[in-house]
Each structure stands twice: as C-alpha cells, then as structure tokens.
N, C-alpha and C positions, 0 to 999 in steps of 0.2 A: 401714419395712415398711408402715405405714399409708398413706403417700403412694403407694407402689407399688401397693397394693391399689386405691386410688381411681383411679389411672391405668389399671389393667387394666379396671376397671368402665367407665371413660370410653370406652375404645376398643372394648370389647365392644358398646357401644351404637351404634357407628358403622355396623355392618352393618345394624341395623334402620333407622337414620336414612337410610342410603344406598340404601334399597330402590327398585326400578325404578318404583314408583308415582309418584315425583316426577321421573322422568326428563324429562318434558315441561316441567318448570318450572326445573330446574337443569341447566346444561350448562357444560362447561369446555373450553378449548383449551390443551393443554400439549404441548410437544415431547416425544416419546417417548424419544429417545436424544440424548445430547450427549457430545462428547469432553471429558474433564476432565484437565488437566495437573496432576500431583501438585505440590504447594506453591503452585500458582497459584490461579485463581479461575474460577467459572462463574456465568453469569447465566441463570436458567431463565425463558424467556418464558411468561407465563401470563395468561389472561383467562377470565372466566366471565360467565354471564348467568343471570337468574332472573326469575320472573314478576311479582314484586312491583315496586312503584315504586322508582325509584332513591333510595337513601338516602345520607346523608353518610358520609364515612370514619369519623367518630366513632361511628356507630351500627353499624359492622361490625367483626368480629374475624376476622382471617385466621390460620390455623394451618397450618404445614407439618410433616409427620411422616414418619419412616422406617417403612416397612411392617414390616420385620423388627425385632421387639422393641418395636414400637409406641413408639419414642422421638420425642419432640417436638423438632424441629430449629429451629423458629421459633415464637415466641409473643410477644405484646406484653408479657406478664409474664415477664421473663427468668428468674425463679426456676423456671419450669416447663420450661425448655429443658434437654435432656440436657447434662450437663457437657462432653462431648466436642464439642458443637456451640456451646456458649455463646461469644458474642463473634465467631462466624464467619458468622452469617447476618443479612441485612438485607432487609426487605421494601421493594423499590424502587417497586412499583406503588401507585397510589391506589385503595383498595378502593371508594371512592365513584364511581370511573370504571370499575369492573369490571376492574381491573388487579391481578393477584395475582403479578406478577413478583418473583422472589426472587434475591438474590445470595448466593453462598457463597464464602468465601475460605479460604486456607490448606488447600487440598484434601489430604486424606489418601488413602493408597493403598487404603483400605477404604471410602471414601465413594461406593460404587457404586450405592446405592439399592436398590430404587426408593423415590422420595419422592412423597408425595401431598399435595394441598391440601384444606383444610377451611374452610368459611365459616360464621360464626355471626352472628346478629343480637343485638346487645347488649341485655339486658333493660332495660326502662324502668319498673320498678316492678311489673310483672306477669310471670309466667312466659311464656316464648316457647313456641310450639308446635313440634312435631318438624319441621315443614316449614321452620322458621327456622334449622335446623342441617343442614348437608349436607356430606358428604365425597365427593370425586370419586375414588373408589377405582378407577375404570376409566380414569382420565386421569392417570397417574403418569409420572414421568420416571426413567430409569436412566442412569448414566454409564458411558462407555467409558474406563477408566482408562489414561492415558498417562504412562509413567514417564520418558521422554526427550523433550525438546522437539523438535518437528518443525523441520527445516531450512527456512530461507526459500527462495523460488524466484527465481532470477535469469533474466532474459529480455532479450536484446538485440533491438531492433526491426529493425536492419539492420547490415550490415557497416561497421565504422568506417573512415572515409576521412580521411586526413591533411588537416587544415585545414578540415574540415566538421563541423557539429554532429552529435554522436553521443548516442543515448538508450539507457539501460539501466534496467530496472525491477527492483525487489525487493519481493516480497510475502510476507506471513506471515498465517496464519489463527488465529482465536481464537474461543472461545465466551464471552469475558468482555469485552463492549464497554465496560464502565465502567473497565477497566484494560487497555487494549489494549497489545500488545507495542510496544516502541520499536525502530525500525530505524536503524542507523548504518552509514555507508559508510567504506571505508578511504581514500577521497579525496573531494574535492569541497567547495565552499564553500556557504554558506547560500543564495546566489543560484542555485546550480546544482542544488539539491535541492528537490523539491516532494513533499508528502505528502498522502494522502487515505485515506479509509476508507469502506466500504460494507457493507451486509448482503447477503450472497449469497443465503441463504434463512434462514428463521426460526431464530434462535439461532446462526447461523454468520456470522462477520464476517471481512472481509479488510482488512488494512492494506497500503497500496501507497505505496512511495517511488520517485520517478523522479529519476534523475541524468542531467543533460544537460551535456556539456562538449565541447570541441574537441580531439580527439586530435592529438598530434604524432608525429614519427618515433620519438622516444624512448619513446613509450608502446607500441610494438609488442612483442608477446610478454610483456606485463606482466599481473599478476593484479589484479582488482578484487574485493573481498570485501564482503559485507553481513552484519551481525550482528543477530539478533533477540533482544532481552532481554525476557523475560516477567515478569509480576508474580510475585513470589516468589523471583526471583533466577536462575532457569534461563536459559541462553543457548545459542544455536546459530548457526553461521556457515556460509555457503556462498560459494564463490569462482568466478570466471569468468576465463579467460585471453582477452585480446583480441588480435586480429591486425590491425594497422592496415594498410590498403591505401594504399600511397604514391601521391602525386600525381606524374604523369610530368613531369619537368623537362627542357625543351628548351633551356635557356639555354646548355648546353655546345655546342649546334649553332647556335643563333640568333646568339649573340654573335660567334663567328668569322666567320660568313657576313656579318653586318652590317658588321663591321670590314673584311672583304675587299672587299665592295661599295663601302664608303666610300673605301678606298684606291684601288680601281680607278677610281672616279669622279673622285677628285682627280687621279690620274695621267693619266686620259684627258683631263680638262679642261686640264691643263698641256700635254699633247701637242697638243691642238687649238690652244691659244693659241700655242705655239711654231711650229706649222705655218703659222698665219695670219701670224705675224710674219715668218717666213722667206719666204713668198710675197710679202708686201708689199715686203720688201727686194729680192727678185729683180726685181720689177716696177719698183722705183725705179732699180735699176742698169741695167735694160734701157732705161729712158727716158733715162738719162744717156748711155748708149752711142749711142743714136739721135741725140741732139742733137750729140754730138761728131762723128759721121760726117757729118752734114749740113754742119757747119762746114768740114770738110776738103774736101768736095765743092765747095763754093762757092769755096774758095781755089784749087783746081786749075783751075777754069774761067777764072780770071783769068790 
C-alpha cells in the first residue's frame, strides 16, 4: 500500500510538471495509433527535443506509462514496472540522441493504451528543477487491437507464359520491424526467391517476397500459396491460381511441310537427272543412226 501511495503521488505531480509553460522547451513526436496483433509485438516510434544541451544517455531516464491506472510499463528500474508488463518492454532508442522508441512484445488483447512517455534528468548530487522532468501527456499512442493475423497480399505482375520468366510477389504488413513476419512460398528455390522490407510510413512496415520462375504446361491451373508467420506464432496464408498461356507450337505443321518439300526436291532432282540421261541417250542413238545411213548411201552409189 505504501508503494501504491507513492506511485499515486508521483503521477499526480505529472500534471503540474507537464504544464504548457514548458511547451516551448519540450516537444515529442509519437505515432498516435498503431495496429497491434495479439501475441505479437509492436515498436512505438518516438523522439523528443528539449531546450537544454544534449546530454549522454546515462544522464537521462525514460519512462513509459499507461494513462489508465497510471501503471509504469517501462522503467530502467524493473521493480517499478507493473507486473503485467514486466519483461515485455524494451527501450530501443538512445535517449542521448533524443530517441525514445519502445518495443512491446507478447501483446495482450487489453494492451490498447494509451501509453505516454516521460523524460527525467538523473540527479547529480543536487535536486533537479521541475523543468528537468516532463511528461508528454498530449503525445501518447493507442493500439488498434487485431486478434486475427492479416492475410498476405499476392500480386502477379503479368500473365504467365509457358517457357518465359514469371514474377509473383507476396507482401505482409507489420508494426514490429524488430521481429518482422517471415514469408514462405509453397514452391520455389532460394535462387528464385528474393526478400526486402521498407517503412511505408512512420511505424508501419512492409515485408516483400518476390518469386521468379519459368512456368511450364504442367503448371497451368495450379495454386501458389504464400504464408506469413508473425512473431508470437500466428500464421496466415493466401493462395493464387495461375493460368499458364501456352506457347503456340507449329512443329506439327512445319515438320510435314519440310519433309514434303525435301521429298519433292529429291524426286524432282531424280526426274531431272533421268530426263537429262534419257535425252543424252536419244541423241547418241540418233548420231549412230545417221552414221549407219551415210554408210549405206555410199555403198549404193558404188
């Protein structure tokens, strides 16, 4: 009870410390809404600025807390963290670089927030002034709770043609870039699959897997599926039926024509050869007949 009373007093002072008088000296940039998949994780992008000179991380203390109930969800002193959040939150940002980004894992269906950030300057032997403690109560984040994993999106860039490279992409979205979903295909080798990721806008990330292969006739009317496995164990699958456009094959026409032309050419060549031979024989016989007739004529004159 004594600890609870101290915590209540601590958070009652936040309203005074967060007064607009210091608005010109302390500012924060926090995404207002993020999707949160139950059992998975969320990374809250956060940055802040203040009028004082930049201090090292060791001189700064970052605190995240749940507005409802005033529960501390992150503190460097883990004993001050509410039991339901203990071991589930990690400060990813470097406070010395004005980065207060927080990771939360094992999301529960009631972790909807809102969550706010508080910065403190660590005392160095003398008490700090009120301006050295500030809670950004107007820059908090709330979660849109998602209980079922979203299905990946499959997209074919063009119609598959038999014997030609075919590309299909699978994408999944996440708000946890430290533990992005893993995409797996129902087919394809390591050489045929390429992966990439990018931040679409602050706090929202896309994982993209590209499959490139050469479809054959047997692939026509077959299904290709892509499965997204999210941190925490949830999975979702989407499939796409491909219709392979066959390449026109003229061999059944070309081969008979070529064979026919070849046979005709051979037959024609033989005919020409035989005709020439026949003509030469006739000419030879005619010459022989002429010679015989001349001999008979000479004999008759005698």
